[in-house]
DSSP file (Angstrom, degrees, kcal/mol; ACC not computed):
  #  RESIDUE AA STRUCTURE BP1 BP2  ACC     N-H-->O    O-->H-N    N-H-->O    O-->H-N    TCO  KAPPA ALPHA  PHI   PSI    X-CA   Y-CA   Z-CA
    1    1 A Q              0   0    0      0, 0.0    26,-0.6     0, 0.0     2,-0.4   0.000 360.0 360.0 360.0 140.6   14.0  -26.5    7.0
    2    2 A V  E     -A   26   0A   0     24,-0.2     2,-0.4    25,-0.1    24,-0.2  -0.900 360.0-168.2-113.4 136.7   11.1  -24.2    6.1
    3    3 A Q  E     -A   25   0A   0     22,-2.6    22,-2.7    -2,-0.4     2,-0.4  -0.973   2.2-163.7-122.9 140.6    7.9  -25.2    4.5
    4    4 A L  E     -A   24   0A   0     -2,-0.4     2,-0.5   101,-0.3   103,-0.4  -0.982   0.6-164.8-123.4 134.7    5.2  -22.9    3.1
    5    5 A V  E     -A   23   0A   0     18,-2.2    18,-2.1    -2,-0.4     2,-0.3  -0.979   9.4-167.7-121.0 124.0    1.7  -23.9    2.2
    6    6 A E  E     +A   22   0A   0     -2,-0.5     2,-0.3    16,-0.2    16,-0.2  -0.783  10.5 167.3-110.1 152.2   -0.4  -21.7    0.1
    7    7 A S  E     +A   21   0A   0     14,-2.0    14,-2.8    -2,-0.3   102,-0.1  -0.983  40.0  64.9-154.4 161.2   -4.1  -21.8   -0.6
    8    8 A G        +     0   0    0     -2,-0.3    11,-0.4     1,-0.2    -1,-0.0   0.400  57.7 133.5 109.5  -1.3   -6.9  -19.8   -2.1
    9    9 A G        +     0   0    0     12,-0.1     2,-0.3     9,-0.1    -1,-0.2  -0.151  23.5 118.4 -71.8 175.4   -6.2  -19.4   -5.8
   10   10 A G  E     -d  111   0B   0    100,-1.2   102,-2.7    99,-0.1     2,-0.4  -0.987  59.8 -52.0 160.6-166.5   -8.7  -19.9   -8.5
   11   11 A L  E     +d  112   0B   0     -2,-0.3     2,-0.3   100,-0.2   102,-0.2  -0.894  51.9 164.5-108.1 131.9  -10.7  -18.5  -11.4
   12   12 A V  E     -d  113   0B   0    100,-2.5   102,-2.4    -2,-0.4     2,-0.1  -0.987  35.0-110.8-145.1 151.6  -12.7  -15.3  -10.9
   13   13 A Q  E >   -d  114   0B   0     -2,-0.3     3,-2.3   100,-0.2    72,-0.2  -0.470  51.8 -81.4 -79.0 155.4  -14.3  -12.7  -13.2
   14   14 A A  T 3  S+     0   0    0    100,-2.4    72,-0.2     1,-0.3    -1,-0.1  -0.294 120.4  30.1 -55.2 137.1  -12.9   -9.2  -13.5
   15   15 A G  T 3  S+     0   0    0     70,-3.1    69,-0.6     1,-0.3    -1,-0.3   0.261  99.6 114.3  92.8 -11.0  -14.1   -7.1  -10.6
   16   16 A G    <   -     0   0    0     -3,-2.3    69,-2.3    69,-0.2     2,-0.3  -0.088  58.9-120.6 -84.3-173.8  -14.3  -10.1   -8.3
   17   17 A S        -     0   0    0     66,-0.2     2,-0.3    67,-0.2    66,-0.2  -0.936  21.4-179.9-132.4 151.1  -12.3  -11.0   -5.2
   18   18 A L  E     - B   0  82A   0     64,-2.1    64,-3.2    -2,-0.3     2,-0.5  -0.974  15.5-146.8-142.5 154.7  -10.0  -13.8   -3.9
   19   19 A R  E     - B   0  81A   0    -11,-0.4     2,-0.4    -2,-0.3    62,-0.2  -0.987  11.4-161.4-126.6 123.4   -8.2  -14.3   -0.7
   20   20 A L  E     - B   0  80A   0     60,-2.6    60,-2.8    -2,-0.5     2,-0.4  -0.816   6.3-163.3-101.4 142.0   -4.8  -16.1   -0.6
   21   21 A S  E     -AB   7  79A   0    -14,-2.8   -14,-2.0    -2,-0.4     2,-0.4  -0.957   5.3-171.5-126.4 146.2   -3.4  -17.6    2.5
   22   22 A C  E     -AB   6  78A   0     56,-1.7    56,-2.3    -2,-0.4     2,-0.5  -0.999   4.0-170.1-138.1 133.2    0.1  -18.7    3.4
   23   23 A A  E     -AB   5  77A   0    -18,-2.1   -18,-2.2    -2,-0.4     2,-0.4  -0.986   7.4-164.3-125.4 122.6    1.4  -20.6    6.4
   24   24 A A  E     +A    4   0A   0     52,-2.9     2,-0.3    -2,-0.5   -20,-0.2  -0.866  10.8 178.3-106.4 138.2    5.1  -21.0    7.0
   25   25 A S  E     +A    3   0A   0    -22,-2.7   -22,-2.6    -2,-0.4     2,-0.3  -0.948  34.5  50.2-136.8 157.8    6.6  -23.5    9.4
   26   26 A G  E    S-A    2   0A   0     -2,-0.3     2,-1.4   -24,-0.2   -24,-0.2  -0.825 100.4  -9.1 117.4-157.6   10.0  -24.6   10.5
   27   27 A S  S    S+     0   0    0    -26,-0.6     2,-0.4    -2,-0.3   -25,-0.1  -0.622  76.8 150.8 -85.2  90.5   13.1  -22.7   11.7
   28   28 A I        -     0   0    0     -2,-1.4    -2,-0.1    -4,-0.1     4,-0.1  -0.980  44.5-122.0-124.2 131.4   12.1  -19.1   11.1
   29   29 A F        -     0   0    0     -2,-0.4    69,-0.0     2,-0.2    72,-0.0  -0.375  23.6-120.3 -68.0 150.1   13.3  -16.1   13.2
   30   30 A D  S    S+     0   0    0      1,-0.1     2,-0.9    -2,-0.1    -1,-0.1   0.835 104.0  69.0 -61.3 -32.7   10.6  -14.0   14.8
   31   31 A I  S    S+     0   0    0     21,-0.1    69,-0.4    22,-0.1     2,-0.3  -0.787  77.9 125.5 -89.5 107.1   11.8  -11.0   12.9
   32   32 A N        -     0   0    0     -2,-0.9    21,-2.1    67,-0.1     2,-0.4  -0.921  53.4-123.8-152.3 173.8   10.9  -11.7    9.3
   33   33 A V  E     -FE  52  98B   0     65,-2.5    65,-2.3    -2,-0.3     2,-0.4  -0.997  17.7-162.7-127.6 131.2    9.1  -10.5    6.2
   34   34 A M  E     +FE  51  97B   0     17,-2.8    17,-2.9    -2,-0.4     2,-0.3  -0.928  18.9 172.8-111.9 140.6    6.4  -12.5    4.4
   35   35 A G  E     -FE  50  96B   0     61,-2.7    61,-2.6    -2,-0.4     2,-0.4  -0.958  30.0-133.5-145.4 161.1    5.4  -11.5    0.9
   36   36 A W  E     -FE  49  95B   0     13,-3.1    12,-3.0    -2,-0.3    13,-1.7  -0.970  24.3-171.3-115.7 132.3    3.3  -12.5   -2.1
   37   37 A Y  E     -FE  47  94B   0     57,-2.9    57,-2.7    -2,-0.4     2,-0.4  -0.871   9.2-147.1-120.8 154.2    4.9  -12.4   -5.5
   38   38 A R  E     -FE  46  93B   0      8,-2.9     8,-2.8    -2,-0.3     2,-0.5  -0.970   8.4-170.2-125.6 137.6    3.2  -12.9   -8.9
   39   39 A Q  E     -FE  45  92B   0     53,-2.2    53,-2.5    -2,-0.4     6,-0.2  -0.947   8.0-164.0-128.6 112.3    4.6  -14.4  -12.1
   40   40 A A    >   -     0   0    0      4,-0.5     3,-2.3    -2,-0.5    51,-0.1  -0.545  45.6 -73.5 -86.0 157.8    2.7  -14.0  -15.3
   41   41 A P  T 3  S+     0   0    0      0, 0.0    -1,-0.1     0, 0.0     3,-0.1  -0.280 119.3   3.9 -54.9 128.4    3.5  -16.3  -18.3
   42   42 A G  T 3  S+     0   0    0      1,-0.3     2,-0.3    -3,-0.1    -2,-0.0   0.532 114.2 100.7  76.0   6.8    6.8  -15.3  -19.9
   43   43 A K  S <  S-     0   0    0     -3,-2.3    -1,-0.3     1,-0.1     2,-0.1  -0.758  75.1 -97.6-121.5 167.3    7.5  -12.6  -17.3
   44   44 A Q        -     0   0    0     -2,-0.3     2,-0.6    -3,-0.1    -4,-0.5  -0.321  44.6 -95.1 -78.6 165.3    9.6  -12.4  -14.2
   45   45 A R  E     -F   39   0B   0     -6,-0.2     2,-0.3    -2,-0.1    -6,-0.2  -0.725  49.3-170.9 -83.4 122.4    8.4  -12.9  -10.7
   46   46 A D  E     -F   38   0B   0     -8,-2.8    -8,-2.9    -2,-0.6     2,-0.2  -0.854  26.9-102.5-119.3 150.0    7.5   -9.5   -9.1
   47   47 A L  E     +F   37   0B   0     -2,-0.3   -10,-0.3   -10,-0.2     3,-0.1  -0.487  32.3 175.5 -68.1 133.8    6.6   -8.5   -5.6
   48   48 A V  E     -     0   0B   0    -12,-3.0    12,-2.5     1,-0.4     2,-0.3   0.783  66.1 -24.0-100.0 -50.8    2.9   -7.9   -5.1
   49   49 A A  E     -FG  36  59B   0    -13,-1.7   -13,-3.1    10,-0.2    -1,-0.4  -0.981  56.5-168.1-161.7 150.7    2.8   -7.1   -1.4
   50   50 A S  E     -FG  35  58B   0      8,-2.3     8,-2.0    -2,-0.3     2,-0.4  -0.970   3.2-164.0-141.8 158.9    4.9   -7.8    1.7
   51   51 A I  E     -FG  34  57B   0    -17,-2.9   -17,-2.8    -2,-0.3     6,-0.2  -0.986  14.0-140.4-145.6 132.8    4.5   -7.4    5.5
   52   52 A S  E >   -F   33   0B   0      4,-2.4     3,-1.6    -2,-0.4   -19,-0.2  -0.363  33.6-104.6 -85.0 169.3    7.1   -7.5    8.2
   53   53 A S  T 3  S+     0   0    0    -21,-2.1   -20,-0.1     1,-0.3    -1,-0.1   0.713 124.6  56.7 -65.7 -18.9    6.7   -9.1   11.6
   54   54 A A  T 3  S-     0   0    0    -22,-0.2    -1,-0.3     2,-0.1   -21,-0.1   0.502 124.1-105.2 -88.1  -5.7    6.2   -5.6   12.9
   55   55 A G    <   +     0   0    0     -3,-1.6     2,-0.3     1,-0.3    -2,-0.1   0.496  67.9 148.9  97.7   3.8    3.3   -5.0   10.6
   56   56 A T        -     0   0    0      1,-0.0    -4,-2.4    -5,-0.0    -1,-0.3  -0.583  30.6-157.5 -73.8 130.1    5.0   -2.7    8.0
   57   57 A T  E     -G   51   0B   0     -2,-0.3     2,-0.3    -6,-0.2    -6,-0.2  -0.755  15.4-171.0-112.5 156.4    3.5   -3.3    4.6
   58   58 A N  E     -G   50   0B   0     -8,-2.0    -8,-2.3    -2,-0.3     2,-0.3  -0.990   8.8-170.3-144.9 135.6    4.7   -2.6    1.1
   59   59 A Y  E     -G   49   0B   0     -2,-0.3   -10,-0.2   -10,-0.2     2,-0.2  -0.943  27.8-112.7-129.7 147.9    2.6   -2.8   -2.1
   60   60 A A    >>  -     0   0    0    -12,-2.5     3,-1.7    -2,-0.3     4,-0.9  -0.522  36.0-118.7 -67.4 145.6    3.3   -2.8   -5.8
   61   61 A D  G >4 S+     0   0    0      1,-0.3     3,-0.6     2,-0.2    -1,-0.1   0.849 111.0  63.0 -57.0 -34.4    1.8    0.4   -7.4
   62   62 A S  G 34 S+     0   0    0      1,-0.2    -1,-0.3     3,-0.0   -14,-0.0   0.670 110.5  36.6 -68.5 -16.2   -0.5   -1.7   -9.6
   63   63 A V  G X> S+     0   0    0     -3,-1.7     4,-2.3   -15,-0.2     3,-2.3   0.458  81.1 126.9-116.0  -3.3   -2.3   -3.2   -6.6
   64   64 A K  T << S+     0   0    0     -4,-0.9     4,-0.1    -3,-0.6    -3,-0.0  -0.317  81.3  16.1 -59.0 134.0   -2.5   -0.3   -4.2
   65   65 A G  T 34 S+     0   0    0      2,-0.4    -1,-0.3     1,-0.1     3,-0.1   0.274 126.1  59.2  86.4 -11.8   -6.0    0.4   -3.0
   66   66 A R  T <4 S+     0   0    0     -3,-2.3    17,-1.9     1,-0.2     2,-0.3   0.711  98.3  51.3-115.4 -36.5   -7.2   -3.1   -4.2
   67   67 A F  E  <  -C   82   0A   0     -4,-2.3    -2,-0.4    15,-0.2     2,-0.4  -0.795  59.0-167.5-108.2 147.2   -5.1   -5.6   -2.4
   68   68 A T  E     -C   81   0A   0     13,-2.4    13,-3.1    -2,-0.3     2,-0.4  -0.988   4.4-160.0-135.1 126.3   -4.5   -5.9    1.4
   69   69 A I  E     +C   80   0A   0     -2,-0.4     2,-0.3    11,-0.2    11,-0.2  -0.839  19.2 169.3-102.9 142.9   -1.8   -8.0    3.0
   70   70 A S  E     -C   79   0A   0      9,-2.2     9,-2.8    -2,-0.4     2,-0.4  -0.983  35.1-111.4-148.5 156.6   -2.2   -9.0    6.7
   71   71 A R  E     -C   78   0A   0     -2,-0.3     7,-0.3     7,-0.2     4,-0.1  -0.728  36.1-129.7 -86.9 138.9   -0.7  -11.3    9.2
   72   72 A G        -     0   0    0      5,-1.6     5,-0.3    -2,-0.4     4,-0.1  -0.260  24.3-104.7 -79.4 174.2   -2.9  -14.1   10.4
   73   73 A N  S    S+     0   0    0      2,-0.1     2,-0.1     3,-0.1    -1,-0.1   0.854 102.9  75.2 -69.0 -34.5   -3.5  -14.9   14.1
   74   74 A A  S >  S-     0   0    0      1,-0.1     3,-0.8     2,-0.0    -2,-0.2  -0.473 102.0 -90.4 -76.3 151.6   -1.2  -17.9   13.9
   75   75 A K  T 3  S+     0   0    0      1,-0.2   -51,-0.2    -2,-0.1    -1,-0.1  -0.347 105.1   8.6 -64.6 138.8    2.5  -17.3   13.8
   76   76 A N  T 3  S+     0   0    0      1,-0.2   -52,-2.9    -4,-0.1     2,-0.4   0.890  94.6 129.0  57.2  46.2    4.1  -16.9   10.4
   77   77 A T  E <   -B   23   0A   0     -3,-0.8    -5,-1.6    -5,-0.3     2,-0.4  -0.959  33.4-174.4-123.8 149.8    0.9  -16.7    8.4
   78   78 A A  E     -BC  22  71A   0    -56,-2.3   -56,-1.7    -2,-0.4     2,-0.3  -0.994   6.9-159.8-146.6 136.5    0.0  -14.1    5.9
   79   79 A D  E     -BC  21  70A   0     -9,-2.8    -9,-2.2    -2,-0.4     2,-0.5  -0.872   5.3-154.9-115.1 148.5   -3.2  -13.5    3.9
   80   80 A L  E     -BC  20  69A   0    -60,-2.8   -60,-2.6    -2,-0.3     2,-0.6  -0.949   7.1-160.7-124.3 109.8   -3.6  -11.5    0.7
   81   81 A Q  E     -BC  19  68A   0    -13,-3.1   -13,-2.4    -2,-0.5     2,-0.6  -0.808  10.5-165.8 -90.0 121.0   -7.1  -10.1    0.2
   82   82 A M  E     +BC  18  67A   0    -64,-3.2   -64,-2.1    -2,-0.6     2,-0.3  -0.932  11.3 173.5-115.8 114.9   -7.5   -9.2   -3.5
   83   83 A N        +     0   0    0    -17,-1.9   -66,-0.2    -2,-0.6   -67,-0.2  -0.746  59.4  23.0-115.0 163.8  -10.4   -7.0   -4.5
   84   84 A S  S    S-     0   0    0    -69,-0.6    -1,-0.2    -2,-0.3   -67,-0.2   0.904  85.0-159.6  49.4  48.3  -11.4   -5.4   -7.8
   85   85 A L        -     0   0    0    -69,-2.3   -70,-3.1    -3,-0.2   -69,-0.2  -0.250   7.8-158.3 -64.9 145.8   -9.4   -8.0   -9.7
   86   86 A K    >   -     0   0    0    -72,-0.2     3,-2.3   -71,-0.1     4,-0.2  -0.841  31.4-110.3-120.4 156.7   -8.3   -7.3  -13.2
   87   87 A P  G >  S+     0   0    0      0, 0.0     3,-1.8     0, 0.0    26,-0.4   0.843 117.3  63.5 -55.4 -32.6   -7.2   -9.7  -16.0
   88   88 A E  G 3  S+     0   0    0      1,-0.3   -48,-0.0   -48,-0.0    -3,-0.0   0.557  88.1  70.3 -72.0  -5.6   -3.7   -8.3  -15.7
   89   89 A D  G <  S+     0   0    0     -3,-2.3    -1,-0.3    24,-0.0    22,-0.1   0.509  74.3 119.6 -83.1  -5.2   -3.6   -9.8  -12.1
   90   90 A T    <   +     0   0    0     -3,-1.8     2,-0.3    -4,-0.2    22,-0.2  -0.338  39.4  88.1 -62.9 138.0   -3.5  -13.2  -13.7
   91   91 A G  E    S- H   0 111B   0     20,-2.5    20,-2.7   -51,-0.1     2,-0.6  -0.938  80.5 -59.7 162.0-178.8   -0.5  -15.3  -12.8
   92   92 A V  E     -EH  39 110B   0    -53,-2.5   -53,-2.2    -2,-0.3     2,-0.5  -0.841  48.6-148.1 -91.9 127.4    1.0  -17.8  -10.4
   93   93 A Y  E     -EH  38 109B   0     16,-3.0    16,-2.1    -2,-0.6     2,-0.4  -0.856  13.0-165.8-101.7 126.1    1.2  -16.3   -6.9
   94   94 A Y  E     -E   37   0B   0    -57,-2.7   -57,-2.9    -2,-0.5     2,-0.4  -0.910  11.9-141.3-114.4 136.0    4.1  -17.4   -4.7
   95   95 A C  E     -E   36   0B   0     -2,-0.4    11,-2.2   -59,-0.2     2,-0.4  -0.749  21.8-171.1 -91.5 143.9    4.4  -16.9   -1.0
   96   96 A N  E     -EI  35 105B   0    -61,-2.6   -61,-2.7    -2,-0.4     2,-0.4  -0.990  12.6-169.3-135.1 142.3    7.8  -16.0    0.4
   97   97 A V  E     +EI  34 104B   0      7,-2.0     7,-2.7    -2,-0.4     2,-0.4  -1.000  13.4 176.3-128.6 135.3    9.3  -15.8    3.9
   98   98 A R  E     +EI  33 103B   0    -65,-2.3   -65,-2.5    -2,-0.4     5,-0.2  -0.998   8.2 165.9-139.6 142.0   12.7  -14.3    4.6
   99   99 A D        -     0   0    0      3,-2.1   -67,-0.1    -2,-0.4   -69,-0.0  -0.623  61.8 -68.5-132.1-163.2   14.7  -13.5    7.7
  100  100 A R  S    S+     0   0    0    -69,-0.4     3,-0.1     1,-0.2   -68,-0.1   0.671 131.3  30.9 -68.5 -13.5   18.3  -12.7    8.2
  101  101 A Y  S    S+     0   0    0      1,-0.2     2,-0.3   -72,-0.0    -1,-0.2   0.657 118.5  26.9-117.3 -20.9   19.4  -16.2    7.2
  102  102 A L        -     0   0    0      2,-0.0    -3,-2.1    -3,-0.0     2,-0.3  -0.929  42.6-159.1-145.2 162.8   17.0  -17.6    4.7
  103  103 A S  E     -I   98   0B   0     -2,-0.3     2,-0.3    -5,-0.2    -5,-0.2  -0.935  24.5-177.2-142.0 120.0   14.5  -17.0    2.0
  104  104 A S  E     -I   97   0B   0     -7,-2.7    -7,-2.0    -2,-0.3     2,-0.3  -0.904   9.5-151.3-125.7 150.0   12.0  -19.7    1.2
  105  105 A W  E     -I   96   0B   0     -2,-0.3  -101,-0.3    -9,-0.2    -9,-0.2  -0.865  10.0-132.1-120.8 149.3    9.2  -20.1   -1.4
  106  106 A G        -     0   0    0    -11,-2.2  -101,-0.1    -2,-0.3     3,-0.1  -0.290  36.7-101.6 -84.1-179.3    5.9  -21.9   -1.6
  107  107 A Q        -     0   0    0   -103,-0.4   -13,-0.1     1,-0.1  -102,-0.1   0.626  63.5-115.0 -82.8 -13.5    4.9  -24.0   -4.5
  108  108 A G        -     0   0    0    -13,-0.1     2,-0.4     1,-0.1   -14,-0.2   0.143  18.1-128.8  94.8 149.1    2.6  -21.3   -6.0
  109  109 A T  E     - H   0  93B   0    -16,-2.1   -16,-3.0  -102,-0.1     2,-0.3  -1.000  23.1-120.3-136.6 134.8   -1.1  -21.0   -6.5
  110  110 A Q  E     - H   0  92B   0     -2,-0.4  -100,-1.2   -18,-0.2     2,-0.5  -0.548  23.5-172.5 -80.5 132.3   -2.8  -20.0   -9.8
  111  111 A V  E     -dH  10  91B   0    -20,-2.7   -20,-2.5    -2,-0.3     2,-0.5  -0.994   4.9-176.6-121.3 123.6   -5.0  -17.0  -10.0
  112  112 A T  E     -d   11   0B   0   -102,-2.7  -100,-2.5    -2,-0.5     2,-0.6  -0.983   6.9-167.7-124.0 124.2   -6.9  -16.4  -13.3
  113  113 A V  E     -d   12   0B   0     -2,-0.5     2,-0.3   -26,-0.4  -100,-0.2  -0.947  11.8-153.4-113.4 117.5   -9.0  -13.4  -13.8
  114  114 A S  E      d   13   0B   0   -102,-2.4  -100,-2.4    -2,-0.6    -2,-0.0  -0.638 360.0 360.0 -92.0 147.8  -11.3  -13.5  -16.8
  115  115 A S              0   0    0     -2,-0.3    -1,-0.1  -102,-0.2  -102,-0.1   0.450 360.0 360.0 -88.8 360.0  -12.5  -10.4  -18.7
C-alpha cells in the first residue's frame, strides 16, 4: 500500500510564491514518476509537472518558466516551487506517484491565488 502526504498549499496574492511538498511511502519501485496535478472547480484534473526517478521533467505549457519540480533528498519526495502565481493557478493540487504496477494519489492541497 502506498501513502502520499502533501503540504504547502494556501492563499497567496497574484505574483507571489508557494512551495508544495509531497512524500510517498510504501511499496514503490525505484523507477517511478512523481507528479503534481491541478483540478480547478468544475474542471478535470490536469498535469502541472512531473519528474521521473532519473530526473526527467515535464511541464504544462501554462506553468513553464514559473514552476519548478524537483526531487527531494529523501527517497520518493517531490517539491513544486510555484513562482509568479496567477489567479488561474487556483485549484486543488494533487500529488501522484506511479510505477509499472501502480498509480497512487494524495488527498490534495488547496492553492488559492487572489487577484
